[in-house]
N, C-alpha and C positions, 0 to 999 in steps of 0.2 A: 448516387450510390450510398447506401447506408453503411455506417461504420462497422456493422456486424459482418459486412462482406469483406472487410480488410483483414489480412493476416495479422495475428497478434505478435508484437515485437517480443524478443526474448528479454530476460531480466537485465542484462547489461545495457541493452538499447533503452529500455524503460528508465533505468537509472540515469543514463546520459540525458534523455529528454527531460527528466525531472530537474536536472541541474540547470538546463536552459530555461525551463518554466520558472524556476525560482529566480533566475536572473531577470527575466521579463517582468515578473510580479514586483520585484524590487524597484525596477525602473518606473513602473506605473505608480507604485505607492509613493515614490520620491518625487516624481515630476508630473504626475497626472496622466490622463489617457494619452496614449501614443498615437500619432498619425499612423494609419495602416502601413504606409511606406516604411516608417521606422520599425514597426513590428516585423515586416517582411525582411528588412535589412538585417535585423538581429537574428531572426529565425534562420536565415541562409548563411550569414557571414560573421556572426559573433565569433571572435577568436577562440578556437578550441571547442566551441559549442554548436555553432551554426551548421546547417546541413552540408554546405560546401567546405567548411573549415574542419570538420571532424573526420573520423577514420572509416566510416561505413562505406561500403562499395556502392557507387551511384549508377554506373554505366553497365550495359550488357545484360545478359539473361539473369544474372545473379544480383542485379541492382534494381533500380526503380524505373528506368526507361532506357531506350536505345536511340542513339543519334545516328545520323547518316554516316559520320566518320567511324563509328564503332562497328558498322556492318561488315567492313572489309576494305580492301585497297581501291575499289573502283571509284569511289567519290573523289578521293585525293588525286588519283591519276587523271580524272576528267578535269578537275580544277587546274592541274598542271598543264594539261593539253590546251586549255582555253587561254591561259595567261602567259605561257612561255614565250610566244612570239613577241608580245609586248615587253616582257621582262628583258628580252635580248636587246631592246633599244636603250636600256638603261646603262649607266656606267657599271664597270665590273664590281665596284664595291657596294652594290645594292644589298639591302637587307630584307628579311621577311619578319614581320611581327604578327604573331598569333595571339589573340586575346583569349584567355582561358587556355584550355588544352585537354581537358578531360583526362582520359587514360594515357594520352600521348600517342594514340593511334594515328591521328591525322598527321602529326609531325613526322612520325616514322615513315608513313607511306608517301608523304609529300617529299621528304628529303631523298628517299629512294628514287622517286620519279624525276626529281630535278637532277640528281646525279646521273641517271640514265640519259637525260636530255643534255647533259653538259652545261647546266645552268644553275649551279649551286650558288646560294647567296653567301656573301662573306660572313654574315652572321644570321642565325635563325633565333630570334628573340621570342620568348614565351612569357607573357604577362600573366602570371598565375598567383592569385592571392592566397590560395590554400597550400599550407606547408605539406599537408598529407598528400594532396594530388601532385604537388611538385616532386615529392620524393618518388612517387610511383612513375611519373613521367621520366625522371632521371634514370631510374632502374631500367625501364623499358627501352629507352633510346640507347643507353650504353650497352645493353644486351643485344640489341637487334640491328645496330648500325655499325659500319666500319668506324674505327677510332677517329680517322681524319674527318668523317662526316659528323659524327656525334660531337666532336670537339668544336664544331661551329655553333652549337646550341648554347644559348645563354638565357638564364632565368632572371627576370627583372621584377621589381616590386611596384613600379609605377611607370606610366607611359614615358617614352623618350622626351627629354626636355630640349634637346638640341635638334636642329633640322636634319632630316635623313631622307633617303629615297629608296623605294622598293615597293613591297606589297604588304598591305594590312589585311588580315583575314580574321573574321569572327563568325563562328558557326554556333547558333543557339546561345548567344550571349545577351542580346538586347532583351529577350523575353525574361531573363533572370534579373534585370535591373529592378530595384524596389519600386513597385507601382503605387501611385496615388489613386485611391478610390474616392469617387465623388458621387453625389446624387443631386438632382434638381427638384426642389419643392417650393411651391408658391413663387416661382420665378427666381428663387435664390439658389446659390450653389452651396452645398454642404460637403465637408470632407469626412470620410469615414475614419474613425479612431478605434483603438482597442482599449477597453476599460476593464475593470474588475467588478463583478456583481457582488452581492452580499455574501456569497459563499467563497469569494476569492477566485472564481472561475472567470476566464476570459469572455468578454462579450463585445459586440460591435456597437458603436455609438456614433451618431452623426453630429458634427459640430460645424458652425459657420466657417466657410472656407476663408483662408487668408487671401491677400491680393494676388499672389502668384498663381494659386490654384484657380481662383475665380477667373482670372484673366485668361488662363490656359483653356478653361472650359468655354468661355465666350469666343475665343479664337477658333476653336473647332466648330462651334455653332455657325460662325460667319463662314467658315470654310465649306461646310456642308449645305449652307444656304437655308437653314431652318433652326428654330429653337428646339432643344431636346424636350421631350414630353414630360409632363408631371410624373414624378417618381422614377424617372430614368436613372439608372445606376450603372456605372462603368468605371474604367480606369484610364489613366494617361500618365505620361512621363514628362512633367514640366522641367525636369533636370536634363532632358536629353540633349539640348543644344550645348550645355556646359560639359556634359560627358563626352560628346562628340568632339568638341574643341580640345579636350584633354587628350583623347586617344589618337586623333587624326590631325590636330592643328599643326604639328611639326612635320608632317609628311609634305615635303616640298615637290617631289616628283614621283609618280608611280601610280599604283592602283589600290583600291580598297574594295573588298568583297564581303558583303554581309549576307548570310543565309539564315533564315529563321521562318517560323510559322507566323502568319498574320494576314492582314488585309489592307487595301487602300482605305483611306479615312471614311469615305462615304459608305463603304461596305461594313467597316468596323462598327460605326455608330448608327447602323440602320435601326429603325424602330423596333424590329423584332428581336434585336439583341439587347434587351433592356436590362439584363442582369450582368452585363460585361462578359469578360472571357477568363477571369481569374479561376485557377483550378490548382489542385494538388496532385502530385504523382507519388504513388507509394507501391512498390513491388509490382510494377506494370499495371497498376489500376489507377484510373482517373476518378477523382471525387471532388467534392466542394467544401469539405470541412477543413478550413485553414488552421484550426486549432488542434487537429489530430496529432498528438505527440510531436510538438515542435522540435525541430532538429533532426527528425527521422524521415521527413518527406520534403520533396521539392515543391516550391510555390512558383507559379509562372503565369504570365498573361501574354496574350498574343501581341504582335507588333503592329503598330500603326505605321505602315510603310510611308505614308504621306509625311508623317512627322519625322521619320528617319531621313527622308530625302531633304526636307527643310533644314534639319539639323546639319546634315552633311554639307549642304550648300553654304550654311553660315560658317562652316569650318574651311571653306575654300575648295570643296570637292565638286566635280561635275558628274552628273548621272550619265552613264554610258548605256545601261540597259537594266530594265526591271522585268523579270520573267519568272514564271513558276519553275521550281527546281527541275522538273522533268524536261522542260524545254531547254533549260540551261545545259543539262547533261547531254541531251541530244545534240545540241549545237556544238558542244565540246568534243563530240566524237565518241560517245559511249559505245557505239557499235564496234568501233575499232578497238577500244579498250577492252571490251568483252572478248573479242576474237583473240587478242594478245594474251589475256588472262586465262583463256580456256586451253591454251596450248600446254600439252603434257598433263592435264588434269585427268584423274580417274573419274568414274561415274559419280562418286560421292562429292568430289570437288566440283564437278560440273553442276550438280544439284545445288550446292551451297552458293555457287556463283549466280545461278539463275534466280535463287531466292533473294540474294542481295540486290540484284538489278530490279526485281519486281518491287521490293520495298522502296527503292529509290525513285522508281519511275511511275508506278501506277497512281492515277489521280486519287483513288481512295486511300492510298498509303501516304507517301511523302511527295509524290510527283506534282500535285496541285496544291496541297495544303501549305507546303513550304515554298518560299519565294527567295530569289537571289537578286540582290541589288548591287550592281557593279559600278564603281565610280573611278574616275581618273583625276589626276592633277598634274599639271605641267607637261602633258603629253599632247602635242599638237594633233597627231593622227595616230592613235594607238592601233596596231594591227590586231584587232579582235575578230573572232569568228564572224563571218558575214551572216551566217544563219542565226547567230545570237542577236546581232543588231536588228535583223529583220523581224525577230520574234518579240522585240521590245514592246511592253505594255505600259509604258510610263504615262500614256494618255489617261489611264485609269486613275492616276494619282491626283 
């Protein structure tokens, strides 16, 4: 997509982006070209300036993209239906940890579903680095939940350091981790950097990869059973095992559910996908210009689910099921959830509900593109939906 196709930001948004651009230029002028992962980290998370750290609306029809949890309550109710039987095997003081939290929609709908099931956690923790999003979540939950339920929610700045038991949940989180971009030339691995040209504009520049990045690329080549072709360019997350250990390493008993868009490694790094999966989201448009008004657009790359499972295993988690989102929701009883949600709805409400389910389930929407990876730890025989276990596609990993 050409930049001409993208809506023009207003003056305030442009001024905000200009402040982030100045910050990035200063970093490059002081320290030299930035690895792309460092550029992406600052573009998304620089305090007060990055896309997720500033005040612009990100989610929903007035933002830049829509996630499963923002469509309505169906997704959260299905997750609850799938996990509640296993949650009931835990001690009563179990906790729920949500990574990120968006607008707070998932937490609202999940806590309502758990209250209805009589399975509320003693604490619902939200690990939210954005002060702006945290404020919106707090406002939403205190406005829409009973005081005794809202009072169970706690916002934290870092993963729990002490052992805990319960449920870890992450929806569209891994795709927003700063991605390392690499390419292969003359049998050597290079890492993509962001530099400044003679006019002070951002430009991409390849530099010899360090040992960590080169080793990660060689590992994926061994995993797929072939060297990557000359000129092949893509991305990976060499920090993923360390990140997983940080967020899940203290979970001593319970479940962890990761939902995101992505592929098994062999499909991710297929020869035809020689440019990688990095893209930008702006006002519900997808494009490839990562330098388009930094701070005003989301940057994201698909998830290598084989790498996610490896990282989870290194943190002590056991894979229970890996399935497309549509199959996960079907196994969780979306038909029953639909019937319950349809009760008392008028024609307009029924239409919205039907559209929500189509977006969640249809293969060309989210049903096949998004995957669910469910892990357990310390549960000898977790009572998970039989249809979910039967649909497991982990052999693809």
